LOFI-199557 format. One record per residue (C-alpha): y, x, z. Coordinates in steps of 0.001 Angstrom, whole numbers, padded with zeros to 6 digits, always signed. Each point is the difference from the previous one (the first is absolute). Layout:
! residues N
YXZ...
***
This chain:
! residues 791
-047497-065354-099717-003641-000093+000320-001514-002497-002250-002055-002301+002453-001953-001770-002525-002150+003153-001112-000727+001319+003728-001933+002942+000768-003500-000152-000462-001497+003360+001997-003536-001865-000048-000883-001656-003436-000468+002429-002478+001559-000293-003622-000816-002835-001611-002582+000365-003201+002339+000151-003043-001883-001491-003234-000294+001657-002635+002046-001161-003120-001732-001693-002973+002356+002107-002260+001873+003298-000072-000173+003238+001880-000889-000099+003517+002627+002839+001866-002587+002379+000430-001459-000361-003696+003825+000257-001042+000351+003188+002457-002898+001523-001439+001405-000551-003518+003526+001565+000598-001905+003115+001954-002309+000660-003301+002913-000022-001797+002167+001711+002204+000674+003183-002187+001538-002456-003134+002105-001842+002709+001575+003519+001286+000694+000807-003330+001354-003351-000977+002051+000138+003014+001318+003307-000726+000673-000535-003302+002139-003382+001263+001526+002529+002270+001205+002636-002715+000807-003182-002034+002614-001478+002381+001271+003714+000759+001019+000367-003944+001549-003506+000069+002169+000673+002928+001039+003496-001103+001069-001590-003510+002222-002538+002180+003866+000897-000200+000458+000626+003902+002691-001828+001365+002343+000546+003079+001549-002711+002142+003191+000654+001952+001451-002705+002548+003508-000102+001877+000712-002400+002593+003150-002314-000045+001105-001735+003042+001474-003629-001284+001399-001972+002841+001535-003198-000888+002626-000068+003031+002269+002207-001604+003411+001806+001451+002391-002354+001321+003004+001822-001327+002452-003288+000214+000052-002965+001301-001374-001871-002937-002292+000749-002888-000392-001875-003282-003623-000404+000859-001465-001498+003106-002492+002063+001937-003677-000693+000462-000282-000996+003501-004066-001327-000204-002689+002030-000269-001101-001892-003103+003532+000209-001328-000090+003797+000546-003435+000570-001323+001218-001434-003393+002955+002289+000050-002269+003078+000507-002430-001512-003163+003262-000846-002226+001071+004034+000720-003343+001082-001022-000179-002049-002867+003646+001551-000934-001401+003628-000379-002243-000679-002658+002845-001943-002357+001152+000850-003130+003871+001287+001490-002222+002284+002557-002249+001739-002466+002565+000284-003227+001424+002057+002727-002530+001989+000581-001191+000072-003837+003749+001597-000786-000055+002669+003354-003606+001101-000476+000285-000090-003762-003183-001865-000137+000926-001259-003766-000833+004046-001055-003223+000566+002258-003457-001265-001884-001500-001462+003057+002216-002936-000373+000221-000421-003928+002944+002622-000841+000274+003243-001473-002357+001132-002931-003248+000359+001430-002647-002521-001031-002499-001518+002256-003782+000727-000744-000678-003959-001467+003284+000991-002031-001232+003068-001758-003565-001934-000406+001678-002602-001580+002329+002190-002515-003334+001798-000844-000852-003339-001973+003300-000575-000984+000910-002644+002580+002902+001690+001714+001828-002369+002041+003561-000362-000847+002196+002454+002189+003020-001877+001560+003068+001067-001649+002813-001265+001995+000753+001063+003473-000377-003319+001507-003503-000307-000804-000713+003449+001065+001371-001233+003277-001815-003248+000284-003170+002100-000845+000980+002910+002810+000816-003342+002252-003386-001351-000506-001841+002891+000604+001933+000242+003481-000550-003030+001194-003526+000500-000104-000248+003118+001966+002325-001318+002853-001773-002032+002782+002090-001684+002674-001850-000491+003087+001772-001728+003486-001338+000170+003066-001025-003213+001902+002108-001144+002283+002676+002763-000328+003146+001214-001939-002049+003341-001512-000420+000107-004172-002311+002262-001164+001333+001142-003552-003072+001839-001596+000499+001655-003780-003241+001838-001778+000807+002596-002503-002360+002606-001583+002471+002605+001140-000400+000344+004067+003404+000625-000130+001464-002439-002060-001510-002252+002157+002013+000807+002902+003306-000003-002246-000565-003361-001497-000805-001648+003602+003302+002043+001527+002127-001102-002591-001435-003454-000337+001165-000326+003585+003795+001422-000661-000085-002145-002619-000800-003557+001806+002857+001552+002750+002518+000526-002804-001265-003433-001762+000706-001693+003216+003476+001447+000973+001052-000988-003340-001274-003220+000056+001822-000978+003546+003351+001682-001784-000683-002247-002555-000419-003086+001798+003060+001163+001777+002629+000330-003267-000956-002926-001403+000773-001943+003610+003379+001672-000202+000318-000778-003070-000472-003662+000195+002149-000270+002637+002973+001647-000743-000238-002021-003418+000232-003005+002327+002751+001283+002330+003246-000956-002332-001297-003137-000345-000119-000620+003658+003291+001795+000434+001824-002527-002444-001664-002967+001821+000794+001175+003446+003944+000287-001552+000223-002937-000834-001400-002102+002267+002332+002204+002855+002937-000937-002490-000891-003961+000238-000197-000008+003494+003583+001995+000740+001596-002627-003056-001204-002895+002460+001185+000801+002717+003048+000673-001102-000065-003336-001860-000642-001861+002927+002163+001943+002700-003485+001840+001821+002453+002194+001724-000828+001178+003154-001810+003204+002171-003464+001169-000606-001570-002469+002610+002507-003217-000514+002116-001742-002251+004242-000263+000749-000058-003534+000293-003125-000451+002360+002256+002418+002115+003027-002250-000501-002351-003001+000612-001127+001692+003232+003640+001190+001454+001587-003519-000782-003108-002045+001746+000895+002348+002894+003563-000308+000263+000039-004100-000192-002383-000283+002961+002917+002400+001448+002346-002504-001137-002096-002741+001184-000419+001131+003773+004298+000745-000182+000395-003612-000956-002035-000938+002611+001582+001629+002551+003588-000453-001064-001221-003519+000345-001218-000147+003737+002794+001938+001097+002431-002821-001416-002260-002592+001406+000205+001571+003560+004417+000604-000232+000046-004115-001410-002743-000639+003411+001834+001437+001993+003174-001485-000486-001326-003496+000064-001245+000420+003802+002034+000310+002896-000999+003242+000500+002294+003096-000074+000139+000534-003573+001079+003863+000329-003772+000527+001021-001270+000524-003394-000939+003421-000781+002699+000656-002743+002584-001242+002823-001544+002297+002734+000681+003218-002854+003365-000702-001013+002255+001866+002162+002763-002637-001354-001840-002924+001884-000719+002403+003061+003807+000934+000924+000746-003929-000244-002861-000815+001900+001087+002409+002842+004158-000962-000552-001883-003654+000503-001126+000660+003104+002819+001370+001289+002119-002994-000713-002642-002019+001066+000010+001754+003578+003791+000037+000056-000382-003809-000426-002269+000101+002946+002841+001547+002522+002919-002131-001386-001580-002977+000284-000548+000453+003355+003217+001411+001119+002220-001859-002644+000366-003948-000491-001740-001716-003528+003492-000045-001395+001694+003362+001059+000775+001968-003834-001771+003276+000951-003373-002020+000553+000580-001924-003439+000831+003180-001384-003496+001764+001419-001832-003302-001660+001543+000032-003115-001023+003422-000476-003360-000572+001091-000240-002503-002739+001359+002068-002541-002504+002864+000660-003051-002724-000543+001445-001314-002936+000608+003832-001172-004066+000758+000827-000774-003311-001617+001755+001299-003030-001803+003348+000027-002958-002116+000047+000783-001832-002969+000358+002925-002101-003155+001181+000859-001259-002737-001124+001229-000356-003073-001039+004045-000493-003558-001580+000577+000768-002623-002431+001186+002818-003162-002943+002196+000894-002421-003121-000416+001329-000530-003270+000114+003747-001181-003550+000184+000862-000860-002946-001874+001820+000809-002973-001449+003406+000027-003328-001703+000299+000088-002037-002816+001107+002570-002169-003058+002348+000921-002086-003087-000491+001500-000475-003767-000739+003401-000621-003383+000291+001576-000950-003023-002391+001391+001689-003170-002041+003145+001022-002721-002226+000240+000145-001284-003248+000595+003611-001071-003144+001083+001276-002420-002876-001453+000547+000838-003327-000481+004188+000856-003422-001350+000894-000541-001520-003286+001086+002831-001312-002327+002039+002321-003187-001306-002029+000667+001749-002960+001702+002662+001798-003292+001170+001809-001778-000630-003282+002103+002856-001720-000711+002215+002925-003432-000283+000020+000094+000848-003825+001973+002820+000498-002235+001328+003208-003170-000459-002243+001388+001789-003023+001460+002586+002566-003932+000766+001773-001643+000110-003302+002363+002144-001757+000197+002058+003697-004198-000052-000563-000077+001548-003235+003310+002162+000312-002627+001839+002839-003512-000066-001527+001262+001374-003277+001250+002933+001750-002941+000633+001930-002515-000495-002956+002832+002324-001501-000771+002669+002447-003867-000560+000351-000341+001373-004083+000234+003433+001942-002306-000759+002893-003795+000228-000403-001848-002479+002808-003055+000432-001103-002405+001194+002882-002874+001528-002434-000623+003276+000017-002838+002552-001072-002319+000839+003457-002148+002433-002233+000111+001813-002608-002790+000628-002785-001154+003220+000127-002528+001787-002323-003396-001539-000278-002466+003073+000694-003084-001848-000821-000592-002761-003227-000371-003566+000563-002137-000484-002967-002788+000672-000590-001490+000086+003089-001949+002913+001323-002636+001578-001929-002553-000064+002353+000403-003907-000206-000313+000287-003674-003219+002142+000250-001501-002321+003187+000799-003275-002191-001747+001879-003261-002999+001073+002211-000256-003886+001690+000263-001758-003737-002575+002658-001595-002657+000063+002743-000021-003679+000369+000422-000909-003704-002941+002770-000659-001911-002304+003206+000745-002855-001799-001173+001130-003567-003079+001095+001574-000480-003113+001821+000477-002096-002997-002434+001770-001986-002847+000184+002460+000403-004056+000581+000184-000857-004111-003052+002037+000333-001908-000935+002907+000756-003824-001808-001400+001004-003177-003210+001571+001302-000296-002112+003390-003767-001308+000411-001199-003607+000985+001123-000656+002994-002663-000069+002803-000093-002721+003058+001530+001533+003625-001821+001230+002760+000673-002676+002952+002262+001865+002488-001149+000145+003637+001684-002742+001996+002486+001435+002171-000553-001055+003865+002409-003451+000726+003398+000580+001730-001697-001358+003952-002267+003034-000167+002900+002474-000572+002682-001926+002294-001077+001990+002858+000685+003070-001000+003022-000971-001292+003504+001055+001611+001216-003400+001809+003610+000651-001608-002140-000174-003769-001474-003345+001151+003056-001510+001537+002074+000740-003183-003231-001406-002419+000244-003095+002332+003414-000915-001535+000280-001949-002428+001995+002550-002778-003439+001752+000283-002211-002595-001006+002570-000414-003096-000311+003461-000706-003824-000241+000170-001079-002750-001719+000017+001269-004095-002989+002748+001686-002053-002956+001606+000697-001824-003467-001909+002992-001884-002690+000346+002528-003163-001980-000633-000480-002657+002298-002634+001208+001762+002480+003430+001208+002871-001937+000984+000149+000742+003667+000245-002363+002764+003297-001565+001640+001346+000666+003061-001155-001307+003361+002592-002370+000962+000534+001846+003227+000963+003238-002057+002522-001482-002120+001506-002574+002885+001378+003142+001831+000080+003234-000814-000976+003028+002259+003173+001739-000435+003728-000766-001171+001599+001677-002916+002311+002917+000616+003573-000093-001053+000873+001988-002543+003375+002871+000163+001226+002041-002768+001892+003406+000858+001787+000866-002918+002732+001954-000854+002375-002626-000300-000781-000392+003596+001084+003447+001451+002870+002788-000178-000992+003481+000308+001555+002678+002480-000204+003603+000526-001197+001173+003209+002330+001811+002639+002776+000034-002234+001604-003791+001591-001265+000695+003253+002072-002116+002660+001146+001811+003203-001429-002866+002565-003084-000263-001135-002976-000323-002406+000598-001759-002828-003143-001238-001974+001264-001322-002895+001347+004262-000768-003182+001570+000666-000260+001025-003863-002722-003660-000114+000930-002823-002266+001510-002514+002053+000743-003532+000046+003379-000710-001541+002420-001304+002156+002014-003256-000287-002795-002366-001794-002077-002328+002382-001040-002679-002489-001859+002648-002273-003764-000975-001090-001279+002559+001653+001600-000299+003177-000743-003939+000269-003444+000998-000853-000521+002227+003286+001660-002737+001850-002955-002092-000949-002548+002604+000713+001875+000027+003965-000096-003166+000132-003564+000002-000503-000635+002776+002263+001482-002211+002642-001716-002770-000621-003220+001826+000378+001006+001657+003023-000415-002903+001906+003332-000019+001398+000409+003897+001412+003078+000730+000821-000667+003680-001865-002250-000502-003231-001750+003892-001162+000382+000198-003783-001968+003088-001704+000400+000690-003431-003168+001779-001973+000006+001531-003345-002027+002532-002116+000722+002775-001841+003105+001872+000784+001206-000313+003214+003961-000148-000408+000881-002991-002243-002317-001977+002929+002495+001884+002601+003185-001020-002205-001295-003386-000389-000235-000111+004080+003523+001350+000638+001386-002466-002248-002406-002735+001172+001691+001096+003895+003786-000269-001374-000599-003224-001701-001228-001376+003401+002996+001688+001894+002553-001410-002049-001046-003291+000911+000535+000799+003312-003555+000959+001292-000342+002405+002118-002638+002440-001565-002202+002566+001583-001664+001949-002838-003028+002707+000757-001473+002265-002317-003214-000340+000344-001583+002324-002788-000051+003222+002344-001204+001894-002948+002588-000326-002766+002952-000469+002518+002181-000724-002691+002496-002281+001895-000145+002318+003168+000636+002988-002306+003071-001443-001724+001677-000797+003569-000879+003145+001761+001543+001934-002968+002988-002119+000949+000263-000575+003210-000394+000667+003671-002887-002375+001765+001910-001428+003351-001468-001974+003323-000173-003940-000744+002724-001680+002030-003173-001519+002077-001623+003302+000910-003733-000896-000836-000830-000664-003906-001755+003510-001432-002687+000838-002342-001737+003166+001511+002175+001936+001520+003740+000353+001076+001075+001500-003290-001275-003095-001765+002231-002755+001694+001956-002544-002241+002568+001131-002261+003350-002578+000184+001651-000548-003334+003021-001595-001335-001636-002765-002183-001067-001854+003463-003611+001386-000097-002157+002253+002242-002590+002256-001489-002727+001765+001829-001203+003366-001733-003636+000515-000662-002021+001354+003175-001509+003186-000489-003885+001065+000703-003073-001980-001568-000287-003528-001323-001741-001534+002978+003321+001218+002762+002687-001116-002782-001512-003335-000199-000326-000679+004169+003493+001588-000070+000925-002645-002562-001632-002601+001311+001524+000926+003819+003176-000403-001568-000026-003428-001529-001333-001341+002974+002816+001466+002138+002646-001682-002614-001671-003122-000026-000258-000333+004093+003924+001696+000179+001709-002903-002504+002015+002603-001696-000565-000296-003499-000668-003164-002610-002431+002035-002533-002072+002707-000004-000823+001212-003323-003124+003035-000626+001359+002676-003029-004382+000210-000216-002888+000611+000839-000912+001594-002826-003176-001098-002811-002849+000374+000537+000250-000671+003639-001586+002173+002701-001337-001433+003400+003164+000090+001789+002048-001866-002764-002687-002692-000052+001005-000853+003584+003608+000425-000698-000469-002674-002439-001361-002450+002566+003646+000271+002071+001906-001143-003154+000692-003134-000847+000160-000228-003993-000570+002894-002367+002381+000675-003151-001327+001715-003032+001705+002314-001727-000799+000891-003940+001157+002258-002098+000856-001142-003481-001108+003463-001200-003647-000776+000705-002120-002687-000697+001188-002913+001727-003226-001908+000382-001942+003248+000897+002420+000726+002779-000264-003117+001715-003698+000067-000506-000466+003348+001689+002359-001620+002713-001954-003097+000770-003128+002038-000080+001306+002433+002648+001614-003130+002136-003718-001972+000187+000792-002759+002320+003529+000976+000510+000828-000645-003475+000655-003980+001302+003291+001552+001637+001323+000786-003151+003202-002041-000544+001855+001532-002742-000182+003074-002799+002691+001852-001229-000269+001701-003451+001949+002813+000239+001578+001138-003171+002148+003061+001073-003168+002242+000569+000075+002124-003359-003062-000435-002221-002495+002588+000772-002748-001761-002078-000438-002998-002121-003227-002265+000078+000309-003669-000654-003037-002151-000102+000420-002831-002483+003070-002549+001080-000488+000094+003783+002476+001731+000662+003465-001353+001061
***
């Protein structure tokens, strides 16, 4: 950001620097070093030579790197694993870090030592070779004791190998880099690959060992669980036999008998009630004067039916004879006797029916009583079995639990036994180590020479400066009073010559605080008078907003490679453009604030006009203008972008190479001839290329196009790419049509100088400046920094 606490001062000269009372001034020091330039150069060359000699004497190191992919989500080869899997991100990260630590464990490194024979390698403390330090100690009789046992040799090699290995875990990933350095590049690559293979083998062995231990533990428990299950099932069977728990799988026989007896008793009771009802009906018909043969049993009996037929014939015959014969006629008496005999016979037959009903009732009652007694006996037996079933269910639960545990252990034992031969690890090598072509240490000799050269020059300069300071302190004459300096003009007299932006910034409280020490150091009569109240209460112009266009905000594409078929895509012209899908970045928020300030200054205009101006190379300004338009279009604004730089034509040249200009949908918007009509893009932006001809005609054409667009109301915002600085007469006319200005300052140049140049060129139009864009995408052509006033 620009530092508003230290504004640009274009009119005020640099404040006079007070000469230090002790030491050198910058000019004196420069003169001293110039006089000693030959000695300083010789010391610098000597330092460079010594540095290169030291670098040549150092033993070179070569670093080889292998990459491992350590995925904590292991392969799911069986239903259940021995260890739970990490599910959350923190758990996965801990697993990966643990595996990274496992790479440098002693078990893995000992395998590397054994496979690579490092216990016999002099670089790792083995073999018959001796180091330089050992040789020097041997000359004075202090030769250290060589390790005699194999274990001591392995431990020494293990310690040395640990120092040669570096494990790096890539942030937020499962990638682990294994770096191994050695004095031999081929040995470094071999050790890195051997270490990765040893780690993978150790990982597989650890899994197999864990499965083997689990299988052994489970198998040792199976015999005890099998015996416990057998005892539980035997106790259950014995208890059932003792308490007569015999039955099918669903119910016991006693329960089935009780249910059947209950049903038979109900049927017997129904039969008894039926026999009682039949007997009551027969007795009732006998007691009444009605015909006794009218009961259902009599009507269904063929004997009674025959007797009733004979009885009817006899009564008919008796009626006929009674009309013909006298009451004492023998034939009439005989017929009357026959009628009475038939009636008596029918009654006797009815009595037999009644006796049969009585017998049926007695039999039904006896059968019901027997069933009732049997049911009571079965009930008592069922109660006894229910009391015994409590213990039976307990034994069944014990047997079921023992059976489930035994089956679970048996199944798990078989799974772990098969898992010994399975490799469920997802770790794999994604990049084998190759033989390094360049050494990792020491750095290049050019760097050594540069460091030695700088160190020698600084040391020689410091020596000469210190010697001169000591000599000057020893021979310095008595101090003389200093001549009074010329009093500078008050700030009030210089205020009209300074930029109004600097006056507004100076009126802010931070600037007063930063200038307080200078006022305190100045003599009382030289202090500047305070600002007038009118100047303090209301600044002449508003501070512009500041935005930084950085590499993190854009993406780079290759022009004409990813071209769309339906139209021109401004994000594929080969220029760096805004990243899609990031609507809340600091840059976009700052640009939104700038557009809000423009709308506020436009006094309610439906289509405000913004011009982007800049110094130096115009491509950076055009890139910023294009991204400014893309940001507005992404927020839903209908944007018309006009190339107002008729000389450079950076934007027009890009678009003319990509596609052909088409007439406007309204048929009127153009700059100059028909070949410069607006270009519709797929980004929601219409672009008017730069007009041909001189600056005056191009300016008139742009002003006419702005007036036509404002009258038609087809756009929400007009963005001008230009005009170029320094401004021509046409450019100044064009600025009168704009509502706001945005300055584009490349960070490759001095920001304050660039802004000062723009403000000088704008003149009175600087009041329209609403924002400043620091372009960090433009490559550095020159670096000019003045003090600490740059952003």
